[in-house]
C-alpha positions in Angstrom: 46.8 -26.4 29.5 44.1 -23.8 29.7 41.8 -23.2 26.9 41.0 -19.7 26.1 37.3 -18.9 25.5 38.1 -18.0 22.1 39.6 -21.5 21.4 36.6 -23.1 23.4 34.2 -21.3 21.1 35.6 -21.7 18.0 35.6 -25.4 18.6 32.0 -25.3 19.6 31.2 -23.6 16.1 33.3 -25.8 14.1 32.1 -29.0 15.5 28.2 -27.4 15.5 28.0 -27.8 19.1 27.6 -24.2 19.6 23.7 -23.1 20.4 22.7 -19.9 18.6 20.1 -17.4 20.1 18.5 -15.2 18.0 16.6 -12.2 19.4 13.8 -10.8 17.3 12.0 -13.0 15.0 10.4 -11.0 12.4 11.4 -10.6 8.6 15.1 -11.1 9.7 15.3 -13.1 12.5 13.3 -16.0 11.6 14.6 -16.6 8.1 18.2 -16.3 9.7 17.0 -19.2 12.4 16.0 -21.3 10.0 19.4 -21.0 7.6 21.5 -21.4 10.8 19.5 -24.6 12.1 19.5 -26.1 8.6 23.3 -25.7 9.0 23.2 -28.1 12.1 23.6 -25.8 15.0 20.5 -25.8 17.9 18.8 -22.4 17.9 16.5 -20.9 20.4 14.7 -18.1 19.1 13.7 -15.0 21.6 11.1 -12.7 21.3 8.7 -10.4 23.6 5.6 -10.5 21.1 3.8 -13.4 22.8 1.5 -13.5 19.4 4.7 -14.9 17.6 5.0 -17.9 20.2 1.3 -18.7 19.8 2.3 -19.2 16.1 5.4 -20.9 16.4 4.0 -23.2 19.2 1.1 -24.0 16.8 4.0 -24.8 14.1 3.1 -22.0 11.7 5.1 -19.3 10.0 4.0 -15.7 10.0 6.9 -15.1 7.6 6.3 -15.4 3.8 10.5 -16.2 3.5 9.8 -19.2 6.1 7.5 -22.0 5.1 5.3 -24.1 7.6 6.9 -27.1 6.1 10.4 -25.6 6.9 9.6 -24.6 10.3 8.1 -27.7 11.2 11.5 -29.8 9.9 13.6 -27.6 12.1 11.5 -28.2 15.5 11.2 -32.1 14.6 14.6 -32.2 14.0 15.2 -30.5 17.6 17.2 -27.8 16.1 14.8 -25.0 17.0 12.9 -23.5 19.6 11.3 -20.2 20.8 10.8 -18.5 24.3 9.8 -15.2 25.7 12.1 -16.3 28.5 15.4 -14.2 28.0 17.3 -16.4 31.0 18.0 -19.1 28.2 20.5 -16.5 26.7 22.9 -17.9 29.3 22.9 -21.3 27.3 23.8 -19.7 24.0 27.4 -19.6 22.5 26.5 -17.1 19.9 23.6 -14.2 20.4 22.4 -12.6 17.6 20.5 -9.2 17.7 17.7 -8.8 14.9 15.3 -6.0 16.7 14.1 -3.0 14.9 16.0 0.2 14.4 13.6 2.8 13.9 13.5 6.6 13.7 11.9 9.1 16.1 9.7 11.8 14.6 12.5 14.1 14.6 14.5 11.6 12.1 17.0 10.6 14.7 18.0 7.3 15.6 15.8 5.4 18.0 18.2 2.7 19.7 16.0 1.6 22.3 15.6 -1.7 21.1 19.2 -2.2 20.7 20.0 -1.0 24.0 17.3 -2.6 26.3 18.1 -6.0 24.2 21.9 -5.7 25.0 21.0 -5.0 28.8 19.1 -8.3 28.4 21.9 -10.0 27.2 24.4 -8.5 29.6 22.2 -9.8 32.7 23.0 -13.4 31.2 26.5 -12.9 30.0 29.4 -15.3 30.3 32.7 -16.2 29.2 33.0 -17.8 25.6 29.9 -16.1 24.1 29.7 -14.4 20.8 27.6 -11.2 20.3 26.4 -10.1 17.0 24.3 -7.2 15.9 22.6 -7.4 12.7 20.2 -4.6 13.2 20.7 -1.6 10.4 22.2 1.4 12.4 25.1 4.1 12.0 28.7 3.4 12.3 30.1 3.1 15.6 27.0 1.5 17.3 28.2 -2.1 17.9 31.4 -0.8 19.7 30.1 2.5 21.5 26.8 1.0 22.3 26.5 -2.9 22.3 29.9 -3.4 23.7 29.8 -0.7 26.0 26.7 -2.3 27.8 28.3 -5.6 27.8 31.5 -4.5 29.2 29.6 -3.1 32.1 29.5 -6.4 33.5 33.2 -6.1 34.2 33.7 -9.1 31.4 35.9 -7.7 28.4 35.5 -7.8 24.7 38.4 -9.8 23.0 39.0 -11.9 25.8 36.1 -12.7 27.9 33.5 -12.6 25.3 33.6 -11.3 21.4 31.0 -8.6 19.4 30.5 -8.7 15.7 28.3 -6.9 13.4 27.1 -8.6 10.3 24.3 -6.4 8.2 21.0 -8.2 7.3 20.2 -8.3 3.7 16.8 -9.5 3.3 14.4 -9.0 0.7 11.2 -9.9 1.2 9.2 -11.5 -1.9 12.6 -12.0 -3.7 12.3 -15.6 -5.5 16.2 -15.8 -6.4 18.0 -15.1 -3.2 17.4 -16.4 0.3 19.4 -15.8 3.5 21.6 -18.7 3.1 22.6 -17.6 -0.7 22.7 -13.8 -0.3 26.8 -12.9 0.6 27.3 -11.9 4.3 29.3 -9.2 5.3 31.0 -9.8 8.4 33.2 -8.0 11.0 34.6 -8.5 14.5 36.0 -6.3 17.4 39.4 -7.7 17.1 41.0 -10.5 14.9 39.5 -13.4 17.1 35.9 -11.8 17.2 36.4 -11.7 13.4 37.4 -15.2 13.3 34.4 -16.4 15.0 32.2 -14.3 13.0 33.7 -16.0 9.7 33.5 -19.6 11.4 29.9 -19.2 12.3 28.5 -17.4 9.1 30.6 -19.6 6.9 28.8 -22.4 8.2 25.4 -20.9 7.5 25.6 -19.1 4.3 27.4 -19.8 0.8 29.6 -16.9 1.0 31.4 -14.5 3.5 32.6 -11.3 3.2 35.3 -10.2 6.0 35.8 -6.3 6.2 38.0 -4.8 8.8 35.9 -3.1 11.3 32.4 -3.1 12.9 31.8 0.1 11.8 33.1 -0.6 8.5 30.4 -3.3 8.1 27.7 -0.9 9.4 28.4 1.8 6.8 28.3 -1.2 4.2 24.4 -1.8 4.8 24.3 2.4 5.0 25.8 2.5 1.9 23.7 -0.2 0.0 20.4 1.3 1.2 21.5 5.1 0.7 22.0 4.1 -3.2 18.7 3.1 -3.8 17.2 5.7 -1.9 18.9 8.1 -3.9 18.6 6.9 -7.3 14.8 6.3 -6.7 14.3 9.7 -5.8 16.4 10.7 -9.0 13.6 8.8 -11.2 10.7 10.2 -8.7 12.0 13.6 -9.5 12.4 12.8 -13.2 8.9 11.5 -13.3 7.3 14.9 -12.3 9.5 16.9 -14.4 8.9 14.4 -17.3 5.4 14.7 -16.6 5.1 18.2 -17.2 6.5 17.8 -20.4 4.5 15.5 -21.6 7.2 12.6 -21.7 6.4 9.1 -20.2 9.3 8.4 -17.7 8.5 4.7 -17.8 9.3 5.0 -21.7 12.2 6.9 -21.2 13.7 4.5 -18.7 12.9 0.9 -20.7 14.8 2.9 -23.5 17.7 3.7 -21.5 18.2 0.4 -19.9 19.0 -1.1 -23.2 22.4 0.8 -22.9 24.5 -2.4 -22.0 26.9 -0.2 -19.8 26.8 2.8 -17.5 23.3 2.7 -16.7 20.9 0.9 -14.1 17.1 1.3 -14.3 15.2 2.5 -11.2 11.4 3.0 -11.2 9.5 5.5 -9.6 6.4 5.1 -7.5 3.9 6.5 -4.8 6.7 6.9 -2.2 9.2 4.5 -0.4 8.2 1.6 2.2 10.1 -1.0 3.9 11.9 -0.7 7.1 15.5 0.1 5.4 15.2 2.6 2.6 12.7 5.2 4.0 14.9 5.1 7.4 18.4 3.7 7.2 20.1 6.7 5.2 19.1 8.9 8.3 21.2 6.9 10.4 24.2 8.4 8.3 22.8 11.8 8.4 22.3 11.9 12.2 25.8 10.5 12.5 27.6 13.1 10.3 26.3 16.0 12.5 29.1 15.0 15.0 31.8 15.6 12.2 30.1 18.7 11.4 29.6 17.3 7.3 26.5 17.6 5.3 24.6 15.0 3.9 22.9 17.0 0.9 22.2 14.0 -1.3 20.6 11.8 1.5 18.6 14.7 2.8 17.5 15.6 -0.6 16.2 12.3 -1.6 14.6 11.7 1.5 12.6 15.0 0.8 11.7 14.0 -2.7 10.6 10.4 -1.6 8.7 12.0 1.3 7.0 14.0 -1.0 5.6 11.8 -3.7 2.4 10.7 -1.7 1.4 14.0 -1.9 2.1 14.6 -5.5 0.5 11.1 -6.3 -3.0 12.4 -4.3 -2.7 15.8 -6.5 -2.4 13.8 -9.7 -5.5 11.6 -8.6 -7.4 15.0 -7.5 -6.6 16.7 -10.8 -7.8 13.4 -12.8 -11.2 13.1 -11.0 -11.4 17.0 -11.7 -10.9 16.8 -15.2 -12.2 13.2 -16.2 -15.1 13.1 -13.8 -15.8 16.7 -13.0 -15.9 15.8 -9.0 -13.7 17.4 -6.3 -11.6 14.7 -4.2 -13.5 15.8 -1.2 -16.8 14.2 -2.5 -15.0 11.3 -4.1 -15.0 7.5 -3.0 -10.9 6.0 -3.9 -10.1 2.2 -3.6 -6.4 2.1 -2.7 -5.0 -1.0 -4.7 -2.1 -2.5 -2.7 -1.6 -1.8 1.0 2.0 -3.6 1.3 5.0 -1.5 0.3 6.1 -3.9 -2.2 4.3 -6.3 -4.6 3.7 -10.2 -3.6 4.5 -9.8 -0.2 2.3 -9.1 3.0 4.8 -6.2 4.6 3.1 -2.8 5.3 6.2 -1.4 7.3 6.4 2.2 6.0 4.0 1.6 3.1 3.4 4.8 1.2 -0.3 3.2 0.8 -0.8 4.1 4.6 0.0 7.8 4.0 -1.9 8.1 0.8 -4.8 6.7 2.4 -4.4 9.4 5.5 -3.9 12.3 3.1 -7.0 11.5 0.7 -9.0 11.4 3.8 -7.2 14.5 5.3 -8.6 16.4 1.7 -12.1 15.3 2.8 -12.4 12.1 0.2 -13.0 8.4 1.6 -10.7 5.9 1.0 -10.8 2.0 1.2 -8.5 -0.3 -0.2 -7.8 -3.8 -1.5 -4.7 -6.2 -0.9 -4.9 -10.0 -1.4 -1.9 -10.1 1.1 -3.2 -7.9 4.0 -6.8 -8.6 5.1 -6.7 -5.9 8.1 -4.5 -3.1 8.7 -2.7 -4.0 12.1 -1.4 -1.6 14.7 1.2 0.7 13.3 3.1 3.6 15.2 2.5 6.1 12.6 -1.2 5.1 11.4 -3.2 4.2 14.5 -6.5 5.6 13.3 -6.1 3.1 10.1 -5.9 0.0 12.6 -8.6 -2.5 11.6 -10.0 -1.5 8.5 -10.1 -4.8 6.1 -9.5 -4.9 2.7 -12.5 -5.0 0.7 -13.5 -7.5 -2.0 -12.6 -6.7 -5.6 -15.5 -7.3 -7.5 -16.9 -5.9 -10.6 -19.7 -4.1 -8.4 -17.1 -3.2 -5.9 -15.0 -1.5 -8.7 -17.9 0.1 -10.0 -18.7 1.7 -6.5 -15.6 3.8 -6.6 -14.9 7.1 -8.3 -11.3 6.0 -8.6 -8.9 3.1 -8.6 -5.3 4.4 -7.1 -3.1 1.6 -8.0 -0.2 1.9 -5.0 1.3 -1.6 -5.2 1.5 -3.8 -8.5 0.6 -7.4 -6.9 0.4 -10.1 -9.4 -2.3 -11.5 -7.6 -4.8 -9.0 -9.0 -7.3 -9.2 -12.1 -6.0 -6.1 -14.0 -7.9 -6.3 -17.1 -11.1 -6.8 -15.2 -10.2 -3.7 -13.1 -9.8 -1.8 -16.5 -13.3 -3.0 -17.3 -14.9 -2.0 -14.8 -13.5 1.1 -13.0 -14.4 4.4 -14.1 -11.1 6.0 -13.6 -7.6 4.4 -12.6 -4.7 6.6 -11.8 -1.6 4.3 -11.7 1.6 4.7 -10.0 3.1 1.8 -11.3 2.9 1.5 -14.9 1.3 -2.2 -14.6 -1.6 -1.2 -17.1 1.0 -0.4 -19.6 3.2 -3.3 -18.9 0.2 -5.5 -19.5 -1.0 -3.8 -22.7 -4.1 -2.4 -21.1 -3.6 1.0 -21.8 -6.8 3.1 -22.1 -8.0 6.7 -22.1 -9.5 6.4 -18.5 -6.1 5.1 -17.2 -4.1 8.1 -16.1 -0.2 7.6 -14.7 1.3 9.1 -11.8 
């Protein structure tokens, strides 16, 4: 009796005989590789970045969510290896795509990484493989882009090979949840693909949540991020309105969250960062144009959140003028925190980069301090900032600046020393008030 590609692959997954290939060993791919390897599968990681291969070859993790010890354990167990040679995809039974999905400068989806990766897979595609997209994208991408490219080989999805989508849900710096304990939404192109998705991810994570189609799973991820984007925009807008009325928005939120039902606290800030929330909602905005439907909430939220860095610099300039009698164009500003969120080294889409840029556009001088980011790496948007180094946070350093602008409230900072040494502090995170360090020279923005 001939065994079908589906039956062969399902048996391999159930017996942990399947080899997984994970393409893109960044904030999503490397933690996923560790979770899959720990569950008993052999994993090959693929990436085009030679510096990652150097680090992994030296048994050193470059992702906070993966410790050196965890990495070494999987390497020594023979369950993980990494390469830049994509020919190894032919040996993989499950192939997972974890590559960037950025926006163009016109806020249109940039699927070039997904498309290029799909073509690389197609070059080595064979019967009995499951190909999964985890990169966040608009509904329809898995079936209309990835599947179409793979079927260009002459093999057919659902009979020769199988296609699925499972949105990543990584949260850098989260101490309570990690890849294996975050419920995993899964979908497939047909019932057999879904069965394979459930079997594979069910072996690696604690909870699997199946949905009816790849497009539905893609919509789940967008909905999660749009929810956060819209609610953060709401409190950012409330911040500006309440500030004009002399009302402290943080005090309002702290009081409102005591209501045990019907309210969930979100907090304002200097803008949005990270790969997900500032970018992903616009994938749906773009796709909705195909149906001639507006996405007013999404676009308005994007406008409000994108305007926050300029609003904060305006408050900084106002504080310098009123408190120090000095123009921003003649001032030296220390931006505290370069990462987009506290206690991580991730600077993707960080509003701190935009804050520095705006300060210097207005003639001021800006440096930064971040205990997690020693030097600004190359970025697509802020190439002029590449190579700038974090300054030491000493009393003499602090007093040499006209103002300190708190953009990211890392725990690993001496806020008491800052309050004592700084001439003027503009706090976008309410950290000084939270720590009981409020003073006349500390302004909220």
